[in-house]
PQR file of N, CA, C, O and H, with PARSE charges and radii, in Angstrom:
ATOM      1  N   UNK A   1       4.794 -16.211   6.327 -0.4000 1.5000
ATOM      2  CA  UNK A   1       3.974 -15.122   5.835 -0.0000 2.0000
ATOM      3  C   UNK A   1       4.224 -13.868   6.674  0.5500 1.7000
ATOM      4  O   UNK A   1       4.463 -13.934   7.880 -0.5500 1.4000
ATOM      5  N   UNK A   2       4.161 -12.743   5.997 -0.4000 1.5000
ATOM      6  CA  UNK A   2       4.345 -11.461   6.669 -0.0000 2.0000
ATOM      7  C   UNK A   2       3.041 -10.680   6.646  0.5500 1.7000
ATOM      8  O   UNK A   2       2.213 -10.859   5.753 -0.5500 1.4000
ATOM      9  H   UNK A   2       3.968 -12.690   5.018  0.4000 1.0000
ATOM     10  N   UNK A   3       2.868  -9.820   7.627 -0.4000 1.5000
ATOM     11  CA  UNK A   3       1.696  -8.963   7.680 -0.0000 2.0000
ATOM     12  C   UNK A   3       2.064  -7.579   7.173  0.5500 1.7000
ATOM     13  O   UNK A   3       2.992  -6.949   7.679 -0.5500 1.4000
ATOM     14  H   UNK A   3       3.541  -9.674   8.352  0.4000 1.0000
ATOM     15  N   UNK A   4       1.338  -7.115   6.181 -0.4000 1.5000
ATOM     16  CA  UNK A   4       1.523  -5.785   5.617 -0.0000 2.0000
ATOM     17  C   UNK A   4       0.284  -4.958   5.925  0.5500 1.7000
ATOM     18  O   UNK A   4      -0.815  -5.499   6.043 -0.5500 1.4000
ATOM     19  H   UNK A   4       0.583  -7.627   5.771  0.4000 1.0000
ATOM     20  N   UNK A   5       0.459  -3.652   6.054 -0.4000 1.5000
ATOM     21  CA  UNK A   5      -0.649  -2.731   6.268 -0.0000 2.0000
ATOM     22  C   UNK A   5      -0.841  -1.955   4.969  0.5500 1.7000
ATOM     23  O   UNK A   5       0.078  -1.282   4.502 -0.5500 1.4000
ATOM     24  H   UNK A   5       1.352  -3.212   5.958  0.4000 1.0000
ATOM     25  N   UNK A   6      -2.031  -2.047   4.387 -0.4000 1.5000
ATOM     26  CA  UNK A   6      -2.327  -1.384   3.121 -0.0000 2.0000
ATOM     27  C   UNK A   6      -3.233  -0.194   3.389  0.5500 1.7000
ATOM     28  O   UNK A   6      -4.270  -0.320   4.041 -0.5500 1.4000
ATOM     29  H   UNK A   6      -2.778  -2.593   4.767  0.4000 1.0000
ATOM     30  N   UNK A   7      -2.826   0.972   2.873 -0.4000 1.5000
ATOM     31  CA  UNK A   7      -3.600   2.200   3.051 -0.0000 2.0000
ATOM     32  C   UNK A   7      -3.888   2.817   1.685  0.5500 1.7000
ATOM     33  O   UNK A   7      -3.037   2.799   0.795 -0.5500 1.4000
ATOM     34  H   UNK A   7      -1.984   1.074   2.343  0.4000 1.0000
ATOM     35  N   UNK A   8      -5.081   3.357   1.529 -0.4000 1.5000
ATOM     36  CA  UNK A   8      -5.432   4.130   0.340 -0.0000 2.0000
ATOM     37  C   UNK A   8      -5.631   5.572   0.788  0.5500 1.7000
ATOM     38  O   UNK A   8      -6.555   5.874   1.543 -0.5500 1.4000
ATOM     39  H   UNK A   8      -5.771   3.371   2.252  0.4000 1.0000
ATOM     40  N   UNK A   9      -4.760   6.461   0.318 -0.4000 1.5000
ATOM     41  CA  UNK A   9      -4.712   7.836   0.807 -0.0000 2.0000
ATOM     42  C   UNK A   9      -4.990   8.831  -0.312  0.5500 1.7000
ATOM     43  O   UNK A   9      -4.844   8.505  -1.490 -0.5500 1.4000
ATOM     44  H   UNK A   9      -4.009   6.216  -0.296  0.4000 1.0000
ATOM     45  N   UNK A  10      -5.391  10.048   0.061 -0.4000 1.5000
ATOM     46  CA  UNK A  10      -5.580  11.109  -0.928 -0.0000 2.0000
ATOM     47  C   UNK A  10      -4.235  11.590  -1.473  0.5500 1.7000
ATOM     48  O   UNK A  10      -4.121  11.911  -2.656 -0.5500 1.4000
ATOM     49  H   UNK A  10      -5.509  10.313   1.018  0.4000 1.0000
ATOM     50  N   UNK A  11      -3.217  11.639  -0.608 -0.4000 1.5000
ATOM     51  CA  UNK A  11      -1.854  11.984  -1.023 -0.0000 2.0000
ATOM     52  C   UNK A  11      -0.892  11.382  -0.005  0.5500 1.7000
ATOM     53  O   UNK A  11      -1.326  10.841   1.013 -0.5500 1.4000
ATOM     54  H   UNK A  11      -3.309  11.378   0.353  0.4000 1.0000
ATOM     55  N   UNK A  12       0.385  11.470  -0.266 -0.4000 1.5000
ATOM     56  CA  UNK A  12       1.379  10.838   0.608 -0.0000 2.0000
ATOM     57  C   UNK A  12       1.482  11.486   1.985  0.5500 1.7000
ATOM     58  O   UNK A  12       1.953  10.848   2.927 -0.5500 1.4000
ATOM     59  H   UNK A  12       0.737  11.910  -1.092  0.4000 1.0000
ATOM     60  N   UNK A  13       1.051  12.737   2.122 -0.4000 1.5000
ATOM     61  CA  UNK A  13       1.143  13.408   3.404 -0.0000 2.0000
ATOM     62  C   UNK A  13      -0.029  13.081   4.332  0.5500 1.7000
ATOM     63  O   UNK A  13       0.069  13.294   5.540 -0.5500 1.4000
ATOM     64  H   UNK A  13       0.668  13.255   1.357  0.4000 1.0000
ATOM     65  N   UNK A  14      -1.119  12.574   3.794 -0.4000 1.5000
ATOM     66  CA  UNK A  14      -2.274  12.247   4.638 -0.0000 2.0000
ATOM     67  C   UNK A  14      -2.060  10.894   5.318  0.5500 1.7000
ATOM     68  O   UNK A  14      -1.161  10.134   4.958 -0.5500 1.4000
ATOM     69  H   UNK A  14      -1.198  12.400   2.812  0.4000 1.0000
ATOM     70  N   UNK A  15      -2.898  10.618   6.297 -0.4000 1.5000
ATOM     71  CA  UNK A  15      -2.771   9.358   7.027 -0.0000 2.0000
ATOM     72  C   UNK A  15      -4.156   8.871   7.422  0.5500 1.7000
ATOM     73  O   UNK A  15      -5.055   9.668   7.690 -0.5500 1.4000
ATOM     74  H   UNK A  15      -3.628  11.236   6.589  0.4000 1.0000
ATOM     75  N   UNK A  16      -4.311   7.579   7.453 -0.4000 1.5000
ATOM     76  CA  UNK A  16      -5.550   6.956   7.906 -0.0000 2.0000
ATOM     77  C   UNK A  16      -5.241   5.532   8.334  0.5500 1.7000
ATOM     78  O   UNK A  16      -4.144   5.022   8.108 -0.5500 1.4000
ATOM     79  H   UNK A  16      -3.580   6.933   7.235  0.4000 1.0000
ATOM     80  N   UNK A  17      -6.214   4.907   8.948 -0.4000 1.5000
ATOM     81  CA  UNK A  17      -6.015   3.541   9.416 -0.0000 2.0000
ATOM     82  C   UNK A  17      -5.940   2.606   8.216  0.5500 1.7000
ATOM     83  O   UNK A  17      -6.722   2.720   7.271 -0.5500 1.4000
ATOM     84  H   UNK A  17      -7.105   5.322   9.132  0.4000 1.0000
ATOM     85  N   UNK A  18      -4.997   1.691   8.269 -0.4000 1.5000
ATOM     86  CA  UNK A  18      -4.817   0.754   7.177 -0.0000 2.0000
ATOM     87  C   UNK A  18      -5.505  -0.571   7.423  0.5500 1.7000
ATOM     88  O   UNK A  18      -6.052  -0.828   8.495 -0.5500 1.4000
ATOM     89  H   UNK A  18      -4.362   1.598   9.036  0.4000 1.0000
ATOM     90  N   UNK A  19      -5.462  -1.401   6.400 -0.4000 1.5000
ATOM     91  CA  UNK A  19      -6.066  -2.725   6.446 -0.0000 2.0000
ATOM     92  C   UNK A  19      -4.942  -3.765   6.448  0.5500 1.7000
ATOM     93  O   UNK A  19      -4.120  -3.777   5.532 -0.5500 1.4000
ATOM     94  H   UNK A  19      -5.017  -1.193   5.529  0.4000 1.0000
ATOM     95  N   UNK A  20      -4.892  -4.632   7.454 -0.4000 1.5000
ATOM     96  CA  UNK A  20      -3.827  -5.643   7.480 -0.0000 2.0000
ATOM     97  C   UNK A  20      -4.063  -6.710   6.413  0.5500 1.7000
ATOM     98  O   UNK A  20      -5.200  -7.084   6.125 -0.5500 1.4000
ATOM     99  H   UNK A  20      -5.560  -4.622   8.199  0.4000 1.0000
ATOM    100  N   UNK A  21      -2.975  -7.184   5.842 -0.4000 1.5000
ATOM    101  CA  UNK A  21      -3.041  -8.230   4.818 -0.0000 2.0000
ATOM    102  C   UNK A  21      -1.812  -9.115   4.976  0.5500 1.7000
ATOM    103  O   UNK A  21      -0.694  -8.613   5.094 -0.5500 1.4000
ATOM    104  H   UNK A  21      -2.052  -6.880   6.076  0.4000 1.0000
ATOM    105  N   UNK A  22      -2.013 -10.422   4.980 -0.4000 1.5000
ATOM    106  CA  UNK A  22      -0.896 -11.363   5.091 -0.0000 2.0000
ATOM    107  C   UNK A  22      -0.542 -11.892   3.710  0.5500 1.7000
ATOM    108  O   UNK A  22      -1.406 -12.336   2.954 -0.5500 1.4000
ATOM    109  H   UNK A  22      -2.921 -10.830   4.884  0.4000 1.0000
ATOM    110  N   UNK A  23       0.738 -11.835   3.401 -0.4000 1.5000
ATOM    111  CA  UNK A  23       1.229 -12.289   2.109 -0.0000 2.0000
ATOM    112  C   UNK A  23       2.619 -12.881   2.275  0.5500 1.7000
ATOM    113  O   UNK A  23       3.333 -12.579   3.231 -0.5500 1.4000
ATOM    114  H   UNK A  23       1.440 -11.475   4.015  0.4000 1.0000
ATOM    115  N   UNK A  24       2.980 -13.717   1.337 -0.4000 1.5000
ATOM    116  CA  UNK A  24       4.308 -14.325   1.348 -0.0000 2.0000
ATOM    117  C   UNK A  24       5.363 -13.295   0.960  0.5500 1.7000
ATOM    118  O   UNK A  24       6.485 -13.331   1.465 -0.5500 1.4000
ATOM    119  H   UNK A  24       2.399 -13.962   0.560  0.4000 1.0000
ATOM    120  N   UNK A  25       5.005 -12.377   0.063 -0.4000 1.5000
ATOM    121  CA  UNK A  25       5.982 -11.403  -0.416 -0.0000 2.0000
ATOM    122  C   UNK A  25       5.344 -10.025  -0.563  0.5500 1.7000
ATOM    123  O   UNK A  25       4.122  -9.881  -0.533 -0.5500 1.4000
ATOM    124  H   UNK A  25       4.093 -12.347  -0.347  0.4000 1.0000
ATOM    125  N   UNK A  26       6.190  -9.029  -0.721 -0.4000 1.5000
ATOM    126  CA  UNK A  26       5.735  -7.667  -0.957 -0.0000 2.0000
ATOM    127  C   UNK A  26       5.015  -7.578  -2.303  0.5500 1.7000
ATOM    128  O   UNK A  26       4.051  -6.826  -2.442 -0.5500 1.4000
ATOM    129  H   UNK A  26       7.183  -9.147  -0.746  0.4000 1.0000
ATOM    130  N   UNK A  27       5.471  -8.326  -3.274 -0.4000 1.5000
ATOM    131  CA  UNK A  27       4.826  -8.332  -4.593 -0.0000 2.0000
ATOM    132  C   UNK A  27       3.374  -8.797  -4.495  0.5500 1.7000
ATOM    133  O   UNK A  27       2.504  -8.252  -5.175 -0.5500 1.4000
ATOM    134  H   UNK A  27       6.254  -8.937  -3.161  0.4000 1.0000
ATOM    135  N   UNK A  28       3.111  -9.781  -3.671 -0.4000 1.5000
ATOM    136  CA  UNK A  28       1.742 -10.260  -3.474 -0.0000 2.0000
ATOM    137  C   UNK A  28       0.869  -9.210  -2.818  0.5500 1.7000
ATOM    138  O   UNK A  28      -0.304  -9.073  -3.164 -0.5500 1.4000
ATOM    139  H   UNK A  28       3.817 -10.224  -3.120  0.4000 1.0000
ATOM    140  N   UNK A  29       1.428  -8.466  -1.873 -0.4000 1.5000
ATOM    141  CA  UNK A  29       0.687  -7.393  -1.211 -0.0000 2.0000
ATOM    142  C   UNK A  29       0.398  -6.255  -2.197  0.5500 1.7000
ATOM    143  O   UNK A  29      -0.679  -5.661  -2.154 -0.5500 1.4000
ATOM    144  H   UNK A  29       2.381  -8.577  -1.592  0.4000 1.0000
ATOM    145  N   UNK A  30       1.344  -5.951  -3.075 -0.4000 1.5000
ATOM    146  CA  UNK A  30       1.135  -4.926  -4.091 -0.0000 2.0000
ATOM    147  C   UNK A  30       0.004  -5.320  -5.032  0.5500 1.7000
ATOM    148  O   UNK A  30      -0.846  -4.497  -5.373 -0.5500 1.4000
ATOM    149  H   UNK A  30       2.219  -6.433  -3.110  0.4000 1.0000
ATOM    150  N   UNK A  31      -0.002  -6.576  -5.448 -0.4000 1.5000
ATOM    151  CA  UNK A  31      -1.040  -7.064  -6.353 -0.0000 2.0000
ATOM    152  C   UNK A  31      -2.411  -6.975  -5.694  0.5500 1.7000
ATOM    153  O   UNK A  31      -3.371  -6.525  -6.319 -0.5500 1.4000
ATOM    154  H   UNK A  31       0.688  -7.245  -5.171  0.4000 1.0000
ATOM    155  N   UNK A  32      -2.508  -7.394  -4.449 -0.4000 1.5000
ATOM    156  CA  UNK A  32      -3.771  -7.331  -3.713 -0.0000 2.0000
ATOM    157  C   UNK A  32      -4.250  -5.892  -3.584  0.5500 1.7000
ATOM    158  O   UNK A  32      -5.430  -5.610  -3.793 -0.5500 1.4000
ATOM    159  H   UNK A  32      -1.728  -7.760  -3.941  0.4000 1.0000
ATOM    160  N   UNK A  33      -3.348  -4.983  -3.242 -0.4000 1.5000
ATOM    161  CA  UNK A  33      -3.707  -3.576  -3.069 -0.0000 2.0000
ATOM    162  C   UNK A  33      -4.187  -2.964  -4.380  0.5500 1.7000
ATOM    163  O   UNK A  33      -5.159  -2.209  -4.392 -0.5500 1.4000
ATOM    164  H   UNK A  33      -2.390  -5.212  -3.072  0.4000 1.0000
ATOM    165  N   UNK A  34      -3.523  -3.277  -5.464 -0.4000 1.5000
ATOM    166  CA  UNK A  34      -3.891  -2.732  -6.770 -0.0000 2.0000
ATOM    167  C   UNK A  34      -5.273  -3.230  -7.197  0.5500 1.7000
ATOM    168  O   UNK A  34      -6.085  -2.453  -7.697 -0.5500 1.4000
ATOM    169  H   UNK A  34      -2.733  -3.890  -5.454  0.4000 1.0000
ATOM    170  N   UNK A  35      -5.534  -4.492  -7.006 -0.4000 1.5000
ATOM    171  CA  UNK A  35      -6.827  -5.065  -7.397 -0.0000 2.0000
ATOM    172  C   UNK A  35      -7.966  -4.484  -6.567  0.5500 1.7000
ATOM    173  O   UNK A  35      -9.061  -4.269  -7.086 -0.5500 1.4000
ATOM    174  H   UNK A  35      -4.874  -5.124  -6.600  0.4000 1.0000
ATOM    175  N   UNK A  36      -7.722  -4.229  -5.296 -0.4000 1.5000
ATOM    176  CA  UNK A  36      -8.772  -3.758  -4.386 -0.0000 2.0000
ATOM    177  C   UNK A  36      -8.812  -2.241  -4.214  0.5500 1.7000
ATOM    178  O   UNK A  36      -9.457  -1.747  -3.290 -0.5500 1.4000
ATOM    179  H   UNK A  36      -6.832  -4.403  -4.874  0.4000 1.0000
ATOM    180  N   UNK A  37      -8.146  -1.507  -5.072 -0.4000 1.5000
ATOM    181  CA  UNK A  37      -8.180  -0.042  -5.005 -0.0000 2.0000
ATOM    182  C   UNK A  37      -9.603   0.428  -5.302  0.5500 1.7000
ATOM    183  O   UNK A  37     -10.216   0.002  -6.281 -0.5500 1.4000
ATOM    184  H   UNK A  37      -7.621  -1.909  -5.823  0.4000 1.0000
ATOM    185  N   UNK A  38     -10.122   1.315  -4.442 -0.4000 1.5000
ATOM    186  CA  UNK A  38     -11.521   1.718  -4.557 -0.0000 2.0000
ATOM    187  C   UNK A  38     -11.728   3.006  -5.350  0.5500 1.7000
ATOM    188  O   UNK A  38     -12.743   3.139  -6.033 -0.5500 1.4000
ATOM    189  H   UNK A  38      -9.624   1.661  -3.647  0.4000 1.0000
ATOM    190  N   UNK A  39     -10.794   3.960  -5.279 -0.4000 1.5000
ATOM    191  CA  UNK A  39     -11.006   5.272  -5.868 -0.0000 2.0000
ATOM    192  C   UNK A  39      -9.913   5.622  -6.864  0.5500 1.7000
ATOM    193  O   UNK A  39      -8.755   5.242  -6.689 -0.5500 1.4000
ATOM    194  H   UNK A  39      -9.970   3.852  -4.723  0.4000 1.0000
ATOM    195  N   UNK A  40     -10.286   6.345  -7.903 -0.4000 1.5000
ATOM    196  CA  UNK A  40      -9.340   6.835  -8.899 -0.0000 2.0000
ATOM    197  C   UNK A  40      -8.603   8.054  -8.336  0.5500 1.7000
ATOM    198  O   UNK A  40      -9.221   8.897  -7.685 -0.5500 1.4000
ATOM    199  H   UNK A  40     -11.227   6.653  -8.045  0.4000 1.0000
ATOM    200  N   UNK A  41      -7.315   8.155  -8.573 -0.4000 1.5000
ATOM    201  CA  UNK A  41      -6.545   9.320  -8.153 -0.0000 2.0000
ATOM    202  C   UNK A  41      -6.009   9.263  -6.738  0.5500 1.7000
ATOM    203  O   UNK A  41      -5.453  10.247  -6.249 -0.5500 1.4000
ATOM    204  H   UNK A  41      -6.813   7.470  -9.101  0.4000 1.0000
ATOM    205  N   UNK A  42      -6.166   8.136  -6.074 -0.4000 1.5000
ATOM    206  CA  UNK A  42      -5.631   8.001  -4.721 -0.0000 2.0000
ATOM    207  C   UNK A  42      -4.274   7.305  -4.769  0.5500 1.7000
ATOM    208  O   UNK A  42      -3.891   6.730  -5.788 -0.5500 1.4000
ATOM    209  H   UNK A  42      -6.618   7.337  -6.471  0.4000 1.0000
ATOM    210  N   UNK A  43      -3.564   7.368  -3.665 -0.4000 1.5000
ATOM    211  CA  UNK A  43      -2.244   6.763  -3.544 -0.0000 2.0000
ATOM    212  C   UNK A  43      -2.356   5.527  -2.655  0.5500 1.7000
ATOM    213  O   UNK A  43      -2.968   5.579  -1.588 -0.5500 1.4000
ATOM    214  H   UNK A  43      -3.875   7.835  -2.838  0.4000 1.0000
ATOM    215  N   UNK A  44      -1.776   4.435  -3.089 -0.4000 1.5000
ATOM    216  CA  UNK A  44      -1.712   3.225  -2.274 -0.0000 2.0000
ATOM    217  C   UNK A  44      -0.374   3.186  -1.559  0.5500 1.7000
ATOM    218  O   UNK A  44       0.667   3.447  -2.162 -0.5500 1.4000
ATOM    219  H   UNK A  44      -1.280   4.393  -3.956  0.4000 1.0000
ATOM    220  N   UNK A  45      -0.400   2.862  -0.278 -0.4000 1.5000
ATOM    221  CA  UNK A  45       0.815   2.784   0.531 -0.0000 2.0000
ATOM    222  C   UNK A  45       0.826   1.432   1.233  0.5500 1.7000
ATOM    223  O   UNK A  45      -0.188   0.998   1.779 -0.5500 1.4000
ATOM    224  H   UNK A  45      -1.246   2.650   0.212  0.4000 1.0000
ATOM    225  N   UNK A  46       1.971   0.775   1.215 -0.4000 1.5000
ATOM    226  CA  UNK A  46       2.135  -0.482   1.945 -0.0000 2.0000
ATOM    227  C   UNK A  46       3.200  -0.269   3.008  0.5500 1.7000
ATOM    228  O   UNK A  46       4.316   0.166   2.723 -0.5500 1.4000
ATOM    229  H   UNK A  46       2.795   1.127   0.772  0.4000 1.0000
ATOM    230  N   UNK A  47       2.824  -0.586   4.242 -0.4000 1.5000
ATOM    231  CA  UNK A  47       3.730  -0.445   5.378 -0.0000 2.0000
ATOM    232  C   UNK A  47       3.927  -1.796   6.050  0.5500 1.7000
ATOM    233  O   UNK A  47       3.106  -2.703   5.913 -0.5500 1.4000
ATOM    234  H   UNK A  47       1.918  -0.939   4.474  0.4000 1.0000
ATOM    235  N   UNK A  48       5.023  -1.909   6.773 -0.4000 1.5000
ATOM    236  CA  UNK A  48       5.245  -3.107   7.579 -0.0000 2.0000
ATOM    237  C   UNK A  48       4.371  -3.014   8.827  0.5500 1.7000
ATOM    238  O   UNK A  48       3.755  -1.982   9.093 -0.5500 1.4000
ATOM    239  H   UNK A  48       5.689  -1.172   6.884  0.4000 1.0000
ATOM    240  N   UNK A  49       4.329  -4.086   9.573 -0.4000 1.5000
ATOM    241  CA  UNK A  49       3.520  -4.120  10.793 -0.0000 2.0000
ATOM    242  C   UNK A  49       3.993  -3.074  11.808  0.5500 1.7000
ATOM    243  O   UNK A  49       3.201  -2.585  12.614 -0.5500 1.4000
ATOM    244  H   UNK A  49       4.829  -4.924   9.357  0.4000 1.0000
ATOM    245  N   UNK A  50       5.275  -2.737  11.765 -0.4000 1.5000
ATOM    246  CA  UNK A  50       5.835  -1.750  12.698 -0.0000 2.0000
ATOM    247  C   UNK A  50       5.616  -0.307  12.241  0.5500 1.7000
ATOM    248  O   UNK A  50       5.949   0.626  12.972 -0.5500 1.4000
ATOM    249  H   UNK A  50       5.918  -3.134  11.110  0.4000 1.0000
ATOM    250  N   UNK A  51       5.056  -0.111  11.033 -0.4000 1.5000
ATOM    251  CA  UNK A  51       4.765   1.229  10.540 -0.0000 2.0000
ATOM    252  C   UNK A  51       5.772   1.776   9.556  0.5500 1.7000
ATOM    253  O   UNK A  51       5.643   2.918   9.118 -0.5500 1.4000
ATOM    254  H   UNK A  51       4.785  -0.869  10.440  0.4000 1.0000
ATOM    255  N   UNK A  52       6.771   0.992   9.198 -0.4000 1.5000
ATOM    256  CA  UNK A  52       7.778   1.434   8.232 -0.0000 2.0000
ATOM    257  C   UNK A  52       7.187   1.374   6.822  0.5500 1.7000
ATOM    258  O   UNK A  52       6.656   0.341   6.413 -0.5500 1.4000
ATOM    259  H   UNK A  52       6.876   0.063   9.555  0.4000 1.0000
ATOM    260  N   UNK A  53       7.279   2.473   6.087 -0.4000 1.5000
ATOM    261  CA  UNK A  53       6.748   2.523   4.724 -0.0000 2.0000
ATOM    262  C   UNK A  53       7.655   1.715   3.800  0.5500 1.7000
ATOM    263  O   UNK A  53       8.864   1.941   3.756 -0.5500 1.4000
ATOM    264  H   UNK A  53       7.711   3.311   6.420  0.4000 1.0000
ATOM    265  N   UNK A  54       7.065   0.771   3.059 -0.4000 1.5000
ATOM    266  CA  UNK A  54       7.829  -0.105   2.183 -0.0000 2.0000
ATOM    267  C   UNK A  54       7.680   0.257   0.711  0.5500 1.7000
ATOM    268  O   UNK A  54       8.649   0.182  -0.045 -0.5500 1.4000
ATOM    269  H   UNK A  54       6.083   0.587   3.095  0.4000 1.0000
ATOM    270  N   UNK A  55       6.473   0.651   0.295 -0.4000 1.5000
ATOM    271  CA  UNK A  55       6.222   0.976  -1.107 -0.0000 2.0000
ATOM    272  C   UNK A  55       4.979   1.844  -1.210  0.5500 1.7000
ATOM    273  O   UNK A  55       4.122   1.837  -0.326 -0.5500 1.4000
ATOM    274  H   UNK A  55       5.687   0.712   0.910  0.4000 1.0000
ATOM    275  N   UNK A  56       4.895   2.602  -2.316 -0.4000 1.5000
ATOM    276  CA  UNK A  56       3.717   3.405  -2.602 -0.0000 2.0000
ATOM    277  C   UNK A  56       3.570   3.551  -4.103  0.5500 1.7000
ATOM    278  O   UNK A  56       4.516   3.314  -4.855 -0.5500 1.4000
ATOM    279  H   UNK A  56       5.591   2.609  -3.034  0.4000 1.0000
ATOM    280  N   UNK A  57       2.369   3.945  -4.540 -0.4000 1.5000
ATOM    281  CA  UNK A  57       2.145   4.134  -5.970 -0.0000 2.0000
ATOM    282  C   UNK A  57       2.470   5.563  -6.356  0.5500 1.7000
ATOM    283  O   UNK A  57       2.206   6.500  -5.602 -0.5500 1.4000
ATOM    284  H   UNK A  57       1.601   4.137  -3.929  0.4000 1.0000
ATOM    285  N   UNK A  58       3.046   5.717  -7.539 -0.4000 1.5000
ATOM    286  CA  UNK A  58       3.369   7.024  -8.059 -0.0000 2.0000
ATOM    287  C   UNK A  58       2.181   7.625  -8.803  0.5500 1.7000
ATOM    288  O   UNK A  58       1.077   7.082  -8.767 -0.5500 1.4000
ATOM    289  H   UNK A  58       3.260   4.956  -8.151  0.4000 1.0000
ATOM    290  N   UNK A  59       2.413   8.733  -9.466 -0.4000 1.5000
ATOM    291  CA  UNK A  59       1.348   9.443 -10.188 -0.0000 2.0000
ATOM    292  C   UNK A  59       0.756   8.600 -11.305  0.5500 1.7000
ATOM    293  O   UNK A  59      -0.440   8.694 -11.584 -0.5500 1.4000
ATOM    294  H   UNK A  59       3.310   9.174  -9.494  0.4000 1.0000
ATOM    295  N   UNK A  60       1.567   7.789 -11.938 -0.4000 1.5000
ATOM    296  CA  UNK A  60       1.095   6.967 -13.056 -0.0000 2.0000
ATOM    297  C   UNK A  60       0.593   5.604 -12.615  0.5500 1.7000
ATOM    298  O   UNK A  60       0.222   4.781 -13.452 -0.5500 1.4000
ATOM    299  H   UNK A  60       2.538   7.713 -11.711  0.4000 1.0000
ATOM    300  N   UNK A  61       0.576   5.356 -11.318 -0.4000 1.5000
ATOM    301  CA  UNK A  61       0.098   4.074 -10.822 -0.0000 2.0000
ATOM    302  C   UNK A  61       1.184   3.028 -10.662  0.5500 1.7000
ATOM    303  O   UNK A  61       0.908   1.904 -10.242 -0.5500 1.4000
ATOM    304  H   UNK A  61       0.877   6.024 -10.638  0.4000 1.0000
ATOM    305  N   UNK A  62       2.427   3.389 -10.996 -0.4000 1.5000
ATOM    306  CA  UNK A  62       3.527   2.442 -10.845 -0.0000 2.0000
ATOM    307  C   UNK A  62       3.994   2.396  -9.390  0.5500 1.7000
ATOM    308  O   UNK A  62       3.901   3.389  -8.669 -0.5500 1.4000
ATOM    309  H   UNK A  62       2.651   4.302 -11.338  0.4000 1.0000
ATOM    310  N   UNK A  63       4.484   1.266  -8.979 -0.4000 1.5000
ATOM    311  CA  UNK A  63       4.923   1.082  -7.591 -0.0000 2.0000
ATOM    312  C   UNK A  63       6.342   1.576  -7.414  0.5500 1.7000
ATOM    313  O   UNK A  63       7.206   1.305  -8.247 -0.5500 1.4000
ATOM    314  H   UNK A  63       4.560   0.459  -9.565  0.4000 1.0000
ATOM    315  N   UNK A  64       6.590   2.305  -6.324 -0.4000 1.5000
ATOM    316  CA  UNK A  64       7.917   2.811  -5.979 -0.0000 2.0000
ATOM    317  C   UNK A  64       8.304   2.211  -4.633  0.5500 1.7000
ATOM    318  O   UNK A  64       7.621   2.422  -3.631 -0.5500 1.4000
ATOM    319  H   UNK A  64       5.888   2.525  -5.647  0.4000 1.0000
ATOM    320  N   UNK A  65       9.396   1.468  -4.616 -0.4000 1.5000
ATOM    321  CA  UNK A  65       9.893   0.867  -3.377 -0.0000 2.0000
ATOM    322  C   UNK A  65      10.708   1.893  -2.606  0.5500 1.7000
ATOM    323  O   UNK A  65      11.487   2.645  -3.191 -0.5500 1.4000
ATOM    324  H   UNK A  65       9.951   1.297  -5.430  0.4000 1.0000
ATOM    325  N   UNK A  66      10.527   1.920  -1.303 -0.4000 1.5000
ATOM    326  CA  UNK A  66      11.245   2.888  -0.460 -0.0000 2.0000
ATOM    327  C   UNK A  66      12.503   2.240   0.069  0.5500 1.7000
ATOM    328  O   UNK A  66      13.261   2.874   0.803 -0.5500 1.4000
ATOM    329  H   UNK A  66       9.894   1.309  -0.827  0.4000 1.0000
TER
END
C-alpha cells in the first residue's frame, strides 16, 4: 500500500495541509477523493508522500495525471 496526500483547494496555485490516505493504487485514491469532496467548484489534488503532484481534477471534474 502507498500513502497519498489528498488536498481540496480553491485553485491549483493555492496550498493547504492535505489528508493522508493509504491505497493500493492511484485509482483508489482518486475514487476516495472524489467521493469525499466537500465543496462544489474546488480542485482535488493528489500528491505522493514526498510532495510530488501526481494528479488533479480539471474544470469539468475529470482527473488529469501529471
